[in-house]
C-alpha positions in Angstrom: -13.9 -65.9 92.7 -14.0 -62.4 94.2 -11.8 -59.5 93.1 -10.1 -59.5 96.5 -9.2 -63.2 96.1 -7.8 -62.7 92.6 -5.7 -59.7 93.8 -4.3 -61.8 96.7 -3.4 -64.6 94.3 -1.6 -62.2 92.0 0.3 -60.8 95.0 1.4 -64.3 96.0 2.5 -65.1 92.5 4.5 -61.9 92.2 6.2 -62.4 95.6 7.1 -66.0 94.6 8.6 -64.8 91.4 6.2 -66.8 89.1 5.1 -63.8 87.0 7.1 -62.4 84.2 9.4 -59.5 85.1 9.1 -56.5 82.8 12.0 -54.0 83.2 12.9 -50.8 81.4 16.5 -49.8 80.6 18.1 -46.7 79.1 20.9 -46.4 76.6 24.2 -45.9 78.3 22.9 -46.9 81.7 22.4 -50.3 83.4 19.9 -52.7 85.0 19.7 -54.5 88.3 17.3 -57.4 87.8 16.1 -59.4 90.9 14.7 -62.9 90.5 13.2 -64.6 93.5 12.8 -68.4 93.6 11.3 -70.6 96.3 13.4 -71.2 99.4 14.1 -74.8 98.4 16.3 -73.5 95.5 18.4 -71.2 97.6 21.5 -73.4 97.4 21.1 -74.2 93.7 23.1 -72.5 91.0 21.2 -70.0 88.9 22.0 -68.5 85.5 20.7 -65.8 83.1 19.8 -66.7 79.5 18.8 -64.9 76.4 15.6 -65.9 74.6 12.6 -67.9 75.8 12.6 -71.0 78.0 13.2 -73.3 75.1 16.6 -71.7 74.5 17.9 -72.2 78.1 20.4 -73.4 79.1 22.1 -73.4 75.7 21.9 -69.6 75.5 23.4 -68.7 78.9 24.2 -65.0 79.0 26.6 -64.1 81.8 30.0 -62.6 82.4 31.8 -65.4 80.6 29.9 -64.4 77.4 29.7 -60.7 78.0 31.9 -58.7 80.5 29.0 -56.1 80.9 27.2 -58.7 83.0 27.7 -59.6 86.6 25.7 -62.2 88.6 25.4 -62.7 92.4 23.1 -64.0 95.1 21.7 -61.5 97.6 21.5 -63.7 100.7 19.8 -60.9 102.7 17.0 -60.6 100.1 17.0 -64.3 99.1 17.2 -63.4 95.4 19.4 -64.0 92.4 20.6 -60.7 90.9 21.8 -59.9 87.4 23.7 -56.6 86.9 24.1 -55.3 83.3 25.9 -52.1 82.4 26.6 -50.1 79.2 23.1 -50.8 77.8 22.3 -50.3 74.1 19.1 -50.6 72.1 20.2 -54.0 71.0 19.8 -55.3 74.6 16.0 -55.2 74.3 14.4 -58.6 74.1 13.3 -61.7 76.1 15.5 -63.2 78.8 15.1 -65.5 81.7 16.4 -66.3 85.2 16.7 -70.1 85.7 17.7 -72.6 88.3 20.4 -75.0 87.1 18.3 -78.2 86.9 17.4 -80.8 84.4 13.8 -79.5 83.9 12.7 -75.9 83.7 9.2 -75.2 84.9 7.2 -72.5 86.7 9.3 -73.0 89.8 12.7 -73.0 88.2 12.3 -70.4 85.4 11.3 -66.7 85.5 10.8 -64.9 82.2 12.3 -61.4 82.0 11.4 -58.8 79.3 13.8 -55.9 78.7 12.5 -52.7 77.0 15.1 -50.2 75.9 14.6 -46.4 75.8 16.8 -43.4 75.0 16.7 -40.3 77.2 18.9 -37.2 77.7 18.8 -37.8 81.4 21.0 -40.9 81.2 24.4 -39.7 80.2 27.7 -40.7 81.8 29.8 -41.7 83.4 30.2 -38.6 85.5 33.1 -37.8 87.9 32.7 -36.0 91.2 35.5 -35.2 93.7 35.2 -34.9 97.5 37.7 -34.0 100.2 37.9 -36.5 103.1 35.8 -35.3 106.0 33.6 -33.0 104.0 30.2 -33.4 102.4 29.5 -34.0 98.7 26.3 -33.6 96.8 25.6 -35.7 93.7 22.7 -34.7 91.4 20.8 -37.5 89.7 18.5 -36.9 86.7 15.7 -39.2 85.7 13.2 -39.6 82.8 9.8 -38.0 83.2 8.0 -41.3 82.6 9.6 -42.7 85.8 9.1 -39.6 87.9 6.6 -41.3 90.3 8.8 -44.3 90.8 11.0 -44.8 93.9 14.5 -43.4 93.5 17.6 -45.3 94.4 21.3 -44.6 94.9 23.6 -47.7 94.5 27.2 -48.4 95.4 29.1 -50.7 93.1 31.4 -53.2 94.7 31.7 -57.0 94.9 27.8 -56.7 94.8 25.6 -53.7 93.9 24.0 -52.3 97.0 21.0 -49.9 96.5 19.1 -47.8 99.0 15.9 -45.8 98.6 15.4 -42.5 100.5 13.7 -44.2 103.4 16.6 -46.7 103.8 19.7 -44.5 103.0 19.9 -42.6 106.3 19.6 -45.8 108.3 22.2 -47.8 106.4 24.5 -45.1 105.2 25.4 -41.4 105.7 23.2 -40.6 102.6 20.4 -38.2 102.4 18.0 -37.7 99.5 16.3 -34.5 98.4 14.0 -34.0 95.4 14.3 -30.9 93.2 11.7 -28.2 94.0 11.2 -27.7 90.2 9.3 -30.7 88.8 10.6 -29.8 85.3 14.1 -30.4 86.4 13.4 -34.1 87.0 16.3 -34.7 89.4 17.1 -35.7 92.9 20.2 -35.0 95.0 22.1 -37.5 97.2 24.4 -36.0 99.9 27.1 -38.0 101.5 28.3 -36.5 104.8 31.7 -36.8 106.4 33.3 -38.5 103.4 35.9 -41.2 104.1 38.2 -43.3 101.9 35.6 -46.1 102.0 33.1 -43.8 100.3 35.2 -43.3 97.2 34.3 -45.5 94.3 31.6 -46.1 91.7 27.9 -45.3 92.3 24.7 -45.4 90.2 21.7 -43.2 90.2 18.6 -45.4 89.8 14.8 -45.6 89.6 12.5 -48.5 90.4 11.5 -50.7 87.5 9.9 -54.2 87.1 7.1 -53.5 89.5 7.6 -54.8 93.1 10.5 -57.2 92.2 13.2 -54.9 93.6 14.7 -54.3 90.2 16.3 -51.0 89.4 16.9 -49.0 86.2 20.4 -47.7 86.6 20.5 -44.3 84.9 23.9 -42.7 85.4 27.2 -44.1 86.5 29.1 -41.7 89.0 32.8 -42.0 89.9 33.5 -40.4 93.3 37.2 -39.6 93.7 39.5 -38.1 96.3 39.8 -34.3 95.6 43.3 -34.1 97.0 44.6 -37.0 94.9 43.0 -35.5 91.8 44.5 -32.1 92.4 48.1 -33.4 93.1 48.2 -36.1 90.4 50.0 -34.6 87.4 50.1 -35.9 83.9 52.1 -39.0 83.1 55.7 -38.3 81.8 55.9 -38.0 78.1 57.3 -40.9 76.0 59.1 -38.6 73.6 62.8 -39.2 73.0 63.8 -35.6 72.4 66.4 -34.1 74.7 64.1 -31.2 75.6 61.8 -33.6 77.4 64.6 -35.5 79.2 64.2 -33.3 82.3 60.9 -34.9 83.0 62.7 -38.1 84.1 65.1 -36.3 86.5 65.3 -37.6 90.0 63.2 -35.2 92.1 65.7 -35.6 95.0 68.5 -34.2 92.9 69.4 -30.5 93.2 70.2 -30.3 89.5 69.1 -32.2 86.5 72.0 -34.6 86.2 71.6 -37.0 83.4 73.1 -39.8 85.5 70.2 -39.5 87.9 67.5 -40.0 85.3 65.5 -43.2 85.1 64.3 -44.4 81.7 60.5 -45.0 81.4 59.5 -48.6 81.5 58.2 -48.7 78.0 58.8 -50.9 75.0 62.3 -52.0 73.8 62.2 -49.4 71.0 61.4 -46.6 73.4 64.3 -47.8 75.7 66.7 -47.6 72.8 65.5 -44.1 71.9 65.9 -43.1 75.5 69.5 -44.4 75.5 70.3 -42.4 72.4 68.9 -39.3 74.1 71.2 -39.9 77.1 74.2 -40.2 74.8 73.3 -36.9 72.9 72.7 -35.2 76.3 76.1 -36.3 77.6 77.9 -35.2 74.4 76.1 -31.8 74.6 77.3 -31.4 78.2 80.9 -32.4 77.3 80.9 -29.9 74.5 79.8 -27.2 76.9 82.5 -28.1 79.3 85.2 -28.1 76.5 84.0 -24.7 75.3 84.1 -23.4 78.8 87.7 -24.7 79.3 88.8 -23.2 75.9 87.3 -19.8 77.0 89.2 -20.0 80.3 92.5 -20.8 78.6 92.0 -18.0 76.1 91.4 -15.5 78.9 94.5 -16.8 80.8 96.6 -16.6 77.7 95.5 -13.0 77.1 96.3 -12.0 80.7 99.8 -13.4 80.3 
């Protein structure tokens, strides 16, 4: 058998998903693992399990067992996708993608190996703000060991949608640019003409797992509306002291009339404290009124 024939067979095996998938994750980040099965299993239920094949399906490892996990079928790519976030060193180990069938074999089980690393690049989540209609630049750092791998920018929603530099401008209003300084190990994604639909959670990522389409998600990025962030003040205090009572005054009222205040929707104990505060405030106002009346009567009596 020639070298070319062997290489062709390996490519076929990799494309069919028969080979083991080796992915690398980073502490604090996430992983997007793609498992491709034969077309005949497209309508079958799949699951992710921890351990080798002998431990499936008894060791199913999905959202019902761990809320860091999310599974979905990418119909466009024809693959079963597992999304894991908030990775830790303890997530390293052997896993598997499997078709829900009575017998697991080379067609219905794909072994997955996760290696965990720690790197200063992968710290988050980060928050960025953008004004609607403007442009926002998001800087993404990556580890040196993955510097030659394809970079990705992903939007988290019902599914996780990732685009490489060659795809981003065609599918989205995203443009990628690499840092001129190789030591910086970063790329920048620019989103032009930001709209409300652009706001949300994104991930900076780098290819892992060979040509399986899997992605090491390095940093979680929250893109928020700049105007909303600037005009959103702190929540009203839950203190029962009278000096904080003005925080609950009706904004439409010209003065801070205690009758126009609305108690915070808190626990029963806090509601009782709020009621006591209102009583003390009313007594204080009545005392001020009485003192004012006494001063007025005194002045009137002096004039007479």
